N, C-alpha and C positions, 0 to 999 in steps of 0.2 A: 250733711246738708239738709235742712228742713224743706218740706214741700212748699212751693210758692203759694202765696195767698191768691185766692180768686175773688176779685172785686167786681161787684155789679155796677152798672152805669150810675146808680144813685149813691154810690160810695159805700154800700154795705156789703159784707161778706156774702157770697152766694152759698147757701146751705143746701147743697145738692148731694145725693148719694155718690155721684161720680167724683166729687171733690174730696172724698174721705182720705185722710192721711194714713199712711202705713204705720207711722209711729203711734197714732191714736188706737189703731187695731192692736198693736203690741201692748199698749197700756191696758186696754180692755181685757185682753187675754190674761195678763198678769194679775189683774184685780180679780177676775173671775176664778182663776186657778187658785189663788191664795185665800180668797174670801175676806181680804182685808186691804184697805188702801195703804195702811202703814207698812204692812209686810211687802206689798207690791212695790211701794216706793223705795224700800230698802233694797230689794232685789234689782231694781232698775237704776239705783244710784241717783234718784231724783227726789223731789219734794211731794208731799201729799196734795198741796194746792195745784201743782202742775198736773198730777194724775186726775184730780177732780175736774180741771178744765178740759182735759182730753175726753173724759166720759161725757161731760155736759155737751161738748161739741158734737160727739157722735150721736147722742140722743136727740139733739136739735136737728142734725142733718137727716136722721132717719125718721124722726117724728114719733118715736116709740120709746117707752122706758126699757132700759137694758139691765139695770141693776136695782135691787131693792135693798135699802139700807136699814138695818135693824140693830137691836142691842147685842145680838150674837154674831154680828158681822154682816157681810154682803152676800146676797143671794142673787143668782142669775135668773132673770125673768124668762118667760117662754120666747119672747122676741130675742132676748140675749142668747139663748141656746142656739137659735138659728144663726145669729151672727157669729157665735163662737165657732161653729162648724165651717161656715163660709170663710172666716178669717184665717183659719188653719190652711185652707186650700189656697187662699190668696198669697199668704206669706211663703208657703212652700213653692208656689209657682214663681214668685219673685226671686227666691233664692236660686231656683233652677235657671231663671232668665239671666241673672247676674253672672252665674257661673258660665253659661253657654256663650255669652257675649264676651266676657273677659278672657276666657281660655278656650277658644274654638278648637275643637278636635283633640283636646287633652283635658285632664283632670288633675287636681291636686288634693291630696288628703293629708290633713294635719292632725297628728296624734299626740297625746300627752300621757306620760306614765312616770312613775318613780324609776330610779335606776334599776332596782330589782325587778319590777314588773316589766320594764323594757327588755331586760335580759331573759327572763324566764317565761314571759307570756307573749309579748309582742314579737320578739325575734324569731322563735320557732314558728309562730303563725305566719308572719310576713315572708319567711323563707319559702312557704308553700303558696301563699296568696299572690305575691308580687309577680312571679313568672306567668300566672294566669291572667294578669291585668297589666300588660306592658304599656298601656296608654295612660296609666295613672302614676303620677309622681308623688311619692310619700315623703313627708318630713315628720320629724318627731321632736318633742320638747320634753326634757327630763326636769322634773321639779318635785317639790314636796307635795304630800297629799292635800294639805290645806290650800296651797296656791293653785293646784290643778283645778279645784272647784271654781275658783275665780277666773282662771284662764278659759275654761269652757264658757262661762257666762259672759265673759268679755269678748269672746270670739277669737281668742288666740289659737284655739285648736278646735277641731270638729268632733273628735271622739277622744275620750280619756278613760284611763283605768283608775277608778277612785274607790274609796271605801264609804260606807254609810256614816252619818245620815246624808241622804241625797236631797238636794234642793228641789222644791216643787217646780222649778223652771226646767228641770231636766227629766228626760226619759232614761231608763236604765234596764239592763239585764244582768242577772247574777252570773258571775264567772266561777268563783270558787270561795270556799270558806278557808281562811288562813289560820293556822295554829301558831301562837307565839311560842317560841322555843328558846331554851337556854343551852349554850354550847360550852363545854368545859374542855380544857386541854388534857392530854392523857395523864399527866402527873398530878392533876387536881384531886383533892380529897373526895370529890363527888363523882369521880370518873368511874368508880366501881358500882355506883348506884344503878339499880334497874327501875324502869318505869318513870312516871312523871316526878317532877320536883316542884316544891312550893316557893313562892316569893320569900317565905320565911327563911328558906335555905340560902337566900342571896343577901341576907342582912349585913354581913361583913365583907361582901365581895366588891371588887372594883368592876364596874359594869361598862360594857361597850355597846352603844345603842345607835339607832338611826337618827335620833333627834326628836324634840318635843312635838313637832308637827306631823310625825308619823304615827299611825294608829297603834302599832306594836309598843312604842315607847309610851304613848298616852295610857294604854291599858296597864303597862308595867308600873308606871308612876302612881296611878290611882290605886292599884292593888296594894302597893307598898305603903302608900299613905294611909289607906284604910286599916292596914295591919300595924300602923304606928312605927314603921321602919324607915329610917333615914336612908335615902338612896344616894349612892356614891358613883356618879357617872364620871369616868376619866377620859372617855373618847367618844365622839359622835361622828358618824359618816352615813351617807345615804345608801351606800352599797353594802349589802350583806356579806358579800365575799371578802371585802376589805376587813370588815369586823371579824370574820372567821379567821383570816390570816393573822390578825393581831392577837386573837384569843389563842391560836395555835402557838404563837410565840411566848405564851405564858403571861401576857400582860393584863389579863382579866377574863371575865365571863361575858360572852357575846349574847345579846338578847334581840331577836328580830323574828319576822314571819318565816314560816317554813317553806315558802315558795322559792327561796334562793337555792341555787345549784351548789351543793356541798361536796360534789365528787372530788376526790383527791385530798381532802382535809382529814387530818388525824385528830378528830374531835369527838367527844362523847355528847350525843344529842339527847335532850329530854324535853318532853312537853311541859309547859309551865302552867301551874295552877295558882289561883289566888289563895289567901290564907284559909278560906272556907272549903277548898278543894275543887272549885269550879275552874275549868280550863279557860285560859285567856285566848279568845278567838275574835276575828273580825272578818267581814265579808267584803269581797272585791266585786266591782260592777264595771261593765262597759257602759259609759254614759254619754249622752249627747243632748243638745238643746231640744226641748219638747216641741217648739213651734218654729216654723219657717226654715227648716233644713231640707236639702234635697234628699230624695229617696235613696240615693247611692250611699249617703252617710249612715242612714238607718240600716241599710242592708249590710254594710261593712260591720257595724257594731253587733248586729245579730249573728253574723257569721263568726266573728271573733269570740263572742260569749259562748256560743254553742259548740265551738270546736275545741276549746281548751280542756285538756285533761291533765291535771297536775301530776308531775312525776316527782313524788316525794322521795328524796334521796336519803338513805339511811347512812349514818356515819359508821366508820369502821373502828 
């Protein structure tokens, strides 16, 4: 719901600092952060003219220039820098106010993660964290990497475990670097191989992967394409343990990130390299909206990121 218009007795809008709209502050922060009206409009799912009107309204209300437009993009003025700092405080205070009023005496924390990250990163952490925070109700959304970025920016979750690249609208802390691995059943021709294997070795294999929206699969597909190899995916699933079970049954070679818990599986595990010998890896981050979030959300994300120690399980 938009803020009500303030109309003066003579029928004109009152341009006073106290009448500033929160949405205009969000627009200003998005433009200042990205350095581009086009990029900011894309992030906020609106049009450039709408963004321009918000900035013009703010500059009219405050009586000072906030942005300088040039051939290389948008630069924040000295006045704009002051507003940027103040806007962060205002939006954070408003987020805290909404939370305190809507849920007096309690808190809700909405988390997002892929199935594997939920099982190997979130679950161990929450088993320690929840008993120490009995007044906080935690909910979790499992989704693909690509959709988790959108869910954060759309407000569906407060903190999510995602991979790079990280949107300019988000703050993040590094959790771990994930190696992409290939898992072979015991009877496979590669089961006796020691050390890493190359995507070249997967040229004629039936592959079991997470899906195209997951970073491990994206890395695999790009590496195989660069090597001129036709990829043969026969099964997709978001859960690494499910892929491992299918590989163990002899139905293909599983390829996914090495954060999955592989205890109990009779599989031969190998780090996966591209055709040039470079390991396929990606980074995971705890991410949250940069602006207008309560301090408790940032505190949770920091604690999550700094407490994780990957237990890299070796296959037998």
